N, C-alpha and C positions, 0 to 999 in steps of 0.2 A: 215422098215428100219429106220424110224423115231424112233419107239420105242426102237428098239435095240439100237439105237444112243443114246437114251435117257438113256437107262440102263447102256449102257457103260459109258455115261457121269456120269449117277448117280454112277454107280460101281466105276468110278474112283475118285468120289467126298468122297466115304466112307472112305478108308484109310486117306484122308487129314483130314476130320471131326473127325476122332477117335483120333486125338492128343488134341483135345481142353479141355476135362475133366482133363487131367493131369497139363495143364498149370495154371489153377486157384490154384491147390493144391500147385504147386510150389510157387506162388506168396504169397499164404496163410502161408506157412512153412517159407517164407523169411520174412515176415511182423511179423509173430509170434516171430522169432528169433530176429529180430531187437527190436521189443518191449521189449522182454526179457531183451536183451542187456542194452537198454535204461533204463529199470525199474531196472536192476542190478546197473547200473552206478549212478542212481538217489538215489538208496538204499545206495550204497557206499558213495556218495557225502554226502546224509542225515547223515549217521552214522558218517562220517568224520566232518560235520557241529555239530553234538550233542557232538562229543569227543572234538571238541575245544570249542565249547559254554559252556559245563558243564564239564570242566577239574576236575579230582580229586582234593580235598582241601589239596594238598600238603603243602601250607603255614602253615595249621593248625600244621604239624609236625615240625614246626621251633621253637617251645618253650620249652626251655632248662633250667636246673638248670644254675645258673651262677657260675663259679668256679674260686677259687684263687690258684694258684700254686707256687712251688717254681721255682728256677732258672733252675731246670732240668726237669720242667713240672709234677712233682709228685704233687698231690692234697693235698692242705692245708686245704681248708674249702670250702664246697657247701652250696649254699643257695636253698630252696626249690622254686618251680615256685609259679607264683601267686595264683594257685588253690591249694597250698600245696603238690604238688608232687615232689618226689625226682627223677628227672629224667636228667641224666647227657649222654650228646650227646657221641654216641659211634660209631666207625667204626670198620670193620673187622681187622684193624690193632691193635685195641685194646684188643683183646680178644685171647685167646689160640687157635691156628689152630685145636687142637683136639677137642675143644669143637664145632667149626663150622662143622667138620666132622661128630660128633654125633648129632649136630642139623638137619642136612640136612638128614642124615641115619633116624631118628626118625620122622621128620615132613614131608619131601617132597623129596623122593629120587630121582626123575626126575626134581628137581628144576633147573638145568642147561639147561635142554631140552625144557621144555613147554615154553609156551608164557603168562602164568598167570593162565591157567586152565590145569588141567592133565586130559585128556579123559579117560585114563584107570583107574586113580583113581575114576573118576565118574562113570564109568561102573561098577567097584567093588563094590563100595558102593550101586549103585541102585540095582544090583543083590543081595547083601546080605540083602538090606532092603525086596525085595521081596519075598526072600526064609524065611527069620526070622521072618518078620512082625516088626521089629524093626531097628533102626540104630545100626549097628554093629561097623562099622569103617567110619569116616568122608572122605571127599575128598579135603579138604580145603589145597591150596599149600600155601606155605610162602607168596607168593604175595597176595593172597586172605586175609590171615591174616593181613597182613601190612594194606590193605583197610580197613578191620574192625577196626583196631587200629587208623586209623588216621581218621575214620568217623564212629564213634560207633552208633549202634541201639540199642534202649532199649528193643525191641521185636525181636525174631527170626522168621520170616516169609519168605514164599517163595519169596514174593518181596524182602525183605532185602537180601535174598540170591543171587537172581538174579541181583541185584544192585552191590553187591559184587564180584560177577563173571565180570560184566562190569568193576567195578573200577579196579580189577587186571590186566585186559587186557589194560587199558589205563595206568595203572602204567609201565606196562612192555614195553609199547611203549616209555614212557618217560626216564625210569631209566634204568641203567645197573643193572646187577644182585648183585655186591656188594653194589651199592646204595640201593638196595632195602633189603639187608641184614643189611645195616646201620640203616634202618628205624625200622627193626623189633629188632635189638640189643638195640635200644635206648628206643622202646615203650613197648615191652612186659611186661606184668602185672607180678608182683611177690607178690603180697597180700598187703594190706594196701596201702600205698601211696608210694611204691616203683615200679619204672618204669624202665626198661631196664637192662641189664646185668650188668652193672658197679654197678650201685646203689645196686642191689642184691648182688653181690659179696662182695661189701664192707660192706653189713648189715649182711651178715650171715658168711662171712670167715674173714671179718678185712682186704681185700686185694683186690688189683686191679685184674681184671681177665686175666692179660697177661699170667699168668702160674697157670693152675688149675691142681689138681690131677684128675684121671680118676672119682672119685666120686664126687668131687665138680662139675666137668662138667656135669656129669648125672643128678645131682640134678637141676643144672641151667637150662637144657633142659626140665626136667619134671614139673618145677612149674607152668610154664606159661598156661598150658591147664585147671587147675582149681585151680588157684593161692589162692583162700581163703581156699579152702577144704584141699590142700596140705601145707600148711604154717606149717614147722617144728616146731614153737613154739605153734602152736595150735592143730596140729595132726600129731604126729610124725610118726605114723603107716603108714598114707596114704602117706606121704612124702617117706618112705622108700620104699613102694611098688611100686610107681611111678618111683622111680628111678630105682629100679630092672628091670622094665619092660624097661627103657631106655637102660640099661646096656645089656640087652637080645638082643633088637633089633640091638645095636651096634655091638654086637659079631657076630650075624648073618650076618650083613652087612661086617663084617671082618675090621671095623674100629678099633675095638680092639679085643686082643685075649679072648678066653673062661677063660682062667684062671686069666686074668687081671680083667676080668668082675667080676668073683667070689671074688678075692680079693678085688676089690672096694666096692663090696655089703656089705663087712663085716666091713668097716670103718664107723665110728661114723658120725651122722648128727647132726650140730649145733641145738640146741633147745633155742638159745638165740638170738635175734635180737641186732645187735651192734648200737651205734651211727655212723652216718658218721663221717668223718673228722670235726673237729673245731678247727684247730691249728690257731695261730695267730689271734685271734679274733679281736683286735683292729686294726691290720694293714689291715685285710681283709675289715672292715668297713671304714677304710679310702680309700681303693682302689675302692669301690663300690662308694664313694661320688665323688670320681675324675672322675671316668667314668660310670656314672649309666647305660649307654645302652650296655656296652660291656658285652659280655658273658665269657670272658675268661681274668682273670687279672693275669700277671705275676709279681712275686716279685724277689728279690735278696736273700730270705732267702734260708737256706737249711733245708730241712724237718727232717732229723734225729737229726740235732742240736736243731731245734727249740722243736721238741718232748722232748729232754732231757732238755732243759731248762725250759720246761713247768713243766714236772714232779719233778724237784728239786725245783722249786718256790712253788708248792702245797704241797710238802712234808714240806718245810722249814717254811711256813706260818702255817701249822697245827701245827708243833712242837712249834712255837712261840706264839700261843694262839689265841683267839678271835680277830675279827676286825682288826688284821695285814694283811698287803698285802705285796706281792715282785713284784719289777719290775727288768727287766733285759735287757741289750742292748748288743750285741757282734758284733764286726765289724772286717772286714779284713784291716788292715792298709794299705796294699798294693794297694789295690782297691777302697777303702772307701765303700765297700758294707757292708750293715747291713746284717748278716748271721743269726741271730736269735734276737727275739725281744719279750720281755714279759711284757705287759702292766699292769698285775696284777696277783695275785695267782690263781684265777679262774673267769673268764669273766661273769659266771652265779651264782656267789656267792654274794648274795644281802649284807650278813652280813659283808661283807669285802670291800663292794663298789667296786666289781669287774669290773662294767662297765667303770671306770674312768681308763684312761690310764695314769699311774703314771710316764712313760719315758718323758712325755711332761709338767708334772707340776713343778712349780718353787717352790724348797725347799732350805733350808740352808745346804750348802756342808761339815759343819765341819770343819775337818782338812785335807779334800782331797785336798785342794790347796797348800799345804805346800811344796810338791816337786818342783813345779813352784818357790817359792820363794828360796830355796836352790839352785836350777838351775841358777837363775839370780847371786846369790851369788857367785858360782863357774864361772861362764861366766865372772865376773868383777875381779876374783881373789882375792876376800876378804877372801876366805877360802879354805882350802883343807879337805878332808876327816877326817883327824886327827888333825884339828885344834881344840884347846881348846876353848870352849865357856861357859859362866856362866848361869846354870840353877838356879837363885836366884830371890827373889821377886824384881820387878823393877816397876818403875813409868815412863811412857812416858806421861808426861804432863798431867796426870789425868787417863790416861788409864792403869790399873794395870792388865795384864793378869796373870791368874793363871792356874796352870796344872790341868789336869782332876781329878787326885786324890788327889788335895790339897796339894800335898808334892812337894819337890824340891830335885833334885840329885846334886846340887852344880857344880863342873866343870866336864864337859862331853865332849867327841869329837863330832863334827858335825855330825859324822856318827851315833852314838848313840842317838844323838838329834832327827835326823829325824826318825831312826828306832822306838825309843821310843814316837815319836809324842809329844815331850815336846813344851808347849806352848811359855814359855818365851824365849828361843833361837829362835823359829821361828820368834817371834815379834821383837826380835833385828835385825835379818838379814833383816826384811821387812822394818823396819825403817831405816836401811842403803842403801837398794837399792830403796826404795821409791814406796809407793802404787799404784801411778799413773802409774810408768812405769810397774808395773806387770800387770795392766788392759791393757795397750797397748800390751804387749806380748800376752794377751788373744784375742785382736782384731787380731793380726795375724792370728790366728787360727779360725777367723770368729765365734767368741764367745764373747758374751757381757753379762756378768753376770749383774743382776738387783741391783742396790743400793737402799737404802731407799730412799724415795722422798726428793727431794733437798740436798741430802747428798752428799759430795765430796769422792773419795776413801780414806779411812782410814786405820789404823792399823788393825781395827778389822776384815778387809775382809780375814786376814791370818787365822782367827779361825772360819770362818764360818758367818761374818757378810755380807754376800750377798747372793743372789738369783740365782740359777741356775738349769738347767733342767738335768736329768740323761743322755740324749742324747748329751748336749752341753759337760757335764763333759767326757763323753767316747771320744768326737771329741778332747778335750783337751789332753787327754791321749795317744789318738792315734798319736799324734805328738812326745810324749815320745818314744812311741814303734818304731817311724819311725825315729829314729836317729836326732830328731830335727825338722824335716819337717812337717810344719802342714798338715793335711789330711782333707779335707771336707766329710763328711759321706753322703750317700745318705739317701732317706727317706724310702728305703726298696721297693719301686713301681716304682719310676722314678729319677728325681733329676738328678744332676749332680755331682756324688761322684769322688773324685781324689785329687791330690795335689793341694794345695792352692798357687798361683802364689805371689811371694813378699819374704820378709824377713823370716829367720827360727823362729820359737817359741823360740827355744834356741840353742845355738850352739852345734855341735855334741859331743864335748868333755864334755861340761856341762851335756848333756842328759845321756852320758855313765856314769858319776859320779853318777848321781840321781838313774838310773836304778840299777847300782852296789850295792848301799845302800839298795834300795828296794827289791832286790833280796835275801838280807840277813836276811829279817823280818822274825821272826820265824812262822810258820804255827799256825793257830788257834788249839786248843786243839781238838785231835782226827783225824786230818788231817795230811797227810803226803806231804814232801816238792815234789812240781811238777815242779820245775825249773821255776817260774815265779816272777815277780816283781811285788808287791803289796802295796796298801796302804788304810788304813781305816780311817773313820770319823764318828763323833757323833756329831749332832746339841744340840744346847742348849736346856735343858728341856727334853732330851730324846725322840725326835719327829722324828728324822731321823737317821738311820744307814746306813752308805755306806761303800762299799769295791770296789776298781777298781784295777784290775790285768793285765798283759800283758805278753806275751812272745815275740819271735822274729816275729810274724805274726798277731797275734790276740790279741784284748783288749775286756775286759768283763768288764761291769759295773754293780753293784748291789745296789739298793734300798731297805731298809725296813722300815716299818712304818705305821701310820694309814692314810689313805686318808683323813681323816677329820681334820688332823692336831694334834690329840690328843696325850698327852704323854703316852709312854709305859716304865713304871719304869724298871731301869735296862736295857734297850736296848741300845746296844752300836754297833760300827762297827766291832770291833774284836770279840765279841762275839755273834752276830748275823747275820751281814752279810758276813764277811769273811768266816765261814764255808760253807754259800752256794755259794760263789765264788769258793772255792776249790772243792766242790761237783760237781758244773756245769763243771768246766774244767775237772772233771773226767769222768762225764757221757754223754758228747756231743760227746764222741768218737775222738776228734781232738788230733791228734799227737801233743806233745809240740814241737815248733820251738825253737831253742836255742837262748838266747838273743845275739845281735850283739857283735863281739869282739870288745876289747877297740881300738878306732881310735889313728892315730898319736899323740902323745902329750898327751894322757890320760894314767896317772899312778895313782896308789894310794900309797903314800908316807908315811911312819912312821912319827910320830910326831917330831922326831928327826931329819929327812932329809928334813923337810919343810923349805923354806925360812923363815928367821927371822920374817918377817912381818906377815907371815901365822901361826906362832905356837901358837899365842893365839890371838883371835879376840877382846878381851876386850882392850889390851894395846899395844902399838907399841914398837920398841925395845929400844927406849930411855925413856920409861916409861910414855910418855905424852899419854893423851886421844886419842884413834883411832879415825877415821872418824865416825865409827858407833856408838862410845859413845859420839862424840860431836854433834850428829845429822847430818842428811843429809843436803844438800844444801837446803834453803827454795825454795818451789815453789808456785806459785798462783794457785789455781784449781779452784776458781770461783771469777770473771768470766774467763771462757776459753779465750785463744787467738782468736781474731777476732769476738767475739760475739756481737750481738744486742740485747741489753736491752732496754726495754720500761718502761721508768720512769716517763712518763707523761710530756715530755719537750714539745712536740706538742700539748697538750691539752689546754694549757694556764691556767692551775692549778697549784697548789704548787707541785714542783717535790719530788717524793718520793726517800729516800736515797737508795743506792746501797750497799748490802751485801758483805764484801770482805773476802775471805777463803784463807788460805795458810797451807801448811803442810811442815814438816822437818824445818831444820834452828833453831837457839839457840835464844831465847828471851833476851833481850826485842827487839821488832821489830817497824821499822820505816817506814810507807806510804808515797809515794809520789805520787800526781796527777798531771799531765803535768809538772813534775820537781818541784812542789811546795809541801813542806812537810805538812802533815796534822797535826793538833795541838797537839795531844798527842803521845806519845810513849808508846807502850802496850806490855803486855807479853801473851796477848790472840792471839789464832789464827783466830777469827772471829772479824772483825771491820765493822764499817759503813761509807760510804762516800757519801756526798751530793753534787752532781754535781751543777755547776753554770750555766748549758745551755746544750743545745743537741751538737751533733757532735761526732767526733773522740776524744778519751783522752786516755792518757798512764798511766798506773798504776804500780808502782815499789815498792817492799818492800825488806828492808835491814835488815839483823839480826846483832846479836852481835858481829859476827866475819867478818863483813862486805860484806857477801855474798848476791848477789841480785838476783831478778827474776822479770820480766817485761811482761805485755801483753798490747795489744791495744784492745779497745773496741769502739762500736759506741752506743752512747746514744741516744734514741729516746724519 
C-alpha cells in the first residue's frame, strides 16, 4: 500500500514536473528578446548620436560666387569664389523644368521615392558586377552625388562609398527633395572652374538656364559625369556621344518624344566657352565695397540698356583712337534712378586706363553749362528766343571770350546763339544774370561745381572754367528734362534718388524755352534726328568732349577724352561725343518719350512780335545802354556774408590784410569799412583792406552808378 501510494504520489508528481523544462526556455526567449530590443534601441540611439555628432558638412555648400544684378534680378556681373570657382547659387526655380525631368530620368529615376539610397539600383549594379566582372552601371543616387560634391574624397574606396551612403541618408533626413536638387544644381561639376548649372549654361550658351532647348538640357545633364573628358571645347565627340545617351534615356522614359530626341541630337554643340557676364564693372566693384559680405547686390540698372551703352562706348573709343576712353550715365528723370552707367570704354583695357571710373572724375565741362545761363536770362525776361544779340569781340574788364572757330557771326538771335554755342553771347548773358546766381541755381540741384582755389565765380564758368563730374552734369540736365524741378540721382546701388525739395532749378517756362531750342540742334553727321534735345561741349586744349541729351523721360550724358587729361587733337563735343550720344539712344532700345508740351505762358514769338525791350539785347528802346551792357549790379563775392576770417587779430602780432573781391558793377568802385571810405577809389575788382581790430565789420562797395553791395563779416 505504501509503495503503491508512493508510486501514486510519484505518478502524480510526474505531470507536474514535466512543465519545468519549458519554463526556463520561455524565460530565456523573453530575456533574449529583451536584450535584442535593448541592443536595437542602443544601436538606434547610437546611430542617432552619431548622426547628430557627425552631421554632413552642409555649411561647406554655402560658398557661392557673389552676384551683381539689375533691377529685374538679371545677372550683370559675377565674381569667382575665393578658390577661383564660378559657382552661382541655383534653385529648381532657376532652371527649365524639362531639364529637371531629364536629369531625374537619367541619373536617379526613383529619386522622389527613396531615402538617399536606391536598393533596386544597388542590387542591379551588384548583379551586373558579378555577371560581367566589371562595373556596368552605377548605383549613385542624386543624394549620394550631392554627398560627394559637398565632401569630396580624393580616392574612391569602399570606405569612401560607405561614408557617401551614410551621408546621403543624413542629407535626406535634413533636407527636402527640392533642397537636395538645389545643392546638385549649384555644385555639379562642368569642367574647369565651372560649377553648377547656371555657370555652365552661361559659359556654353550665353544665357540663364530658365529656358533651354532639348539639346542644351541634354548636354547639361551629360557633362557632370565626366566633366573634363566631355568638355565640348576639348572633346566634342565625347560630349556629343554623352548627349545622345541622355536623349535616348529621356525618350525611353517618355520625358521627350523619340522624334524630339532625334532632332535635338542633330543640333550643334558649342565649342567655345564664353566669359560670364561682366557688365557695369565699376558699379559692381562699388557695390562690393559697400557690402563686402553680401552675396547678392541689387542695382537700379537695366541690363539691356547697360549692354547697349557698353557696346557703343567700346566701339566709339576704338573709332577715336588709342588711349581715348568713353564714359556715360543714363538716368530716369522721374525716379532719379541710374539705369545705365559706363565708367570707361573697357574696364580691362590698360591702354585706356579702363579701371578709372570717369563718371566720377572732375573735368572741365566746356560749353555744356550754357543752357542754364540762357535759362536764367529767359526767366528774368531779358530775352526771348528771337531776341537779337551781338556776337562780336567784347572785353569784359580784361576777359575777352572768343568763339571756338575764332570767327564771329555779328547779330544773331538768341536761339541761333545757343544752337551754335557761340561764346560771346553766352558771356554777355552771364554778365547780365551774374555768375554767382548761376552757381546758386546749381546748388538747388545739389550740384557744386569746383572752382579754382581761392577763386570766386567769374564769367569763365560759362565756357568751362569750373570742374564738374559727368554724374553731376547729368543731374543738372535731369532738372531741365523734368520741367525745371531738380532731381537727385541715385548711385545705382542704393542712395535716395528722387525730387529735391526746395525751389526749382529754373522756371517751367524758361526750361521749356531752353529745351525747345536744344531740340532744334542739328544731329551730328551720319545720325538721324531722334526727337531729343542735346548740347555739346569741348574743354580748353581738346581734353574733354561732352554731349548731354534728353527726351521727356530719360537723360544721357557722354564724356570722351583721355583719363590722364592728355590732349586729343581735333577732339570736339560735336564731332566725338554727339555721335556716341545718338548711337546710344538708338541702341539701348528705349522708346523716345516726347518732350513736354509748352506750359501756360510759354510761346516762341517772332522778333517783330517781341516786346520792344526784348527785340535787341544790346540797346533799350530809347537807345541807352541796356542793363546787360551797363554791367550787372556789383556784388561782393569775397568775403561772403557771415564769414569768419582769421587775420591774426587774436595772436598779438601784426594783422594781415583781407582780400576783397567783387563782380559786376561799373568802375570805378569805392569801398567802405564800417561806414568809413577806404583811401583810394579803384577800377580793379580786387582790393585789400587792413582792419584795425577784431570783431564784426561791415563792408560795402559802391560802383559808378551808385549801386551798392554789403556783407557783414567777423574778423578773428
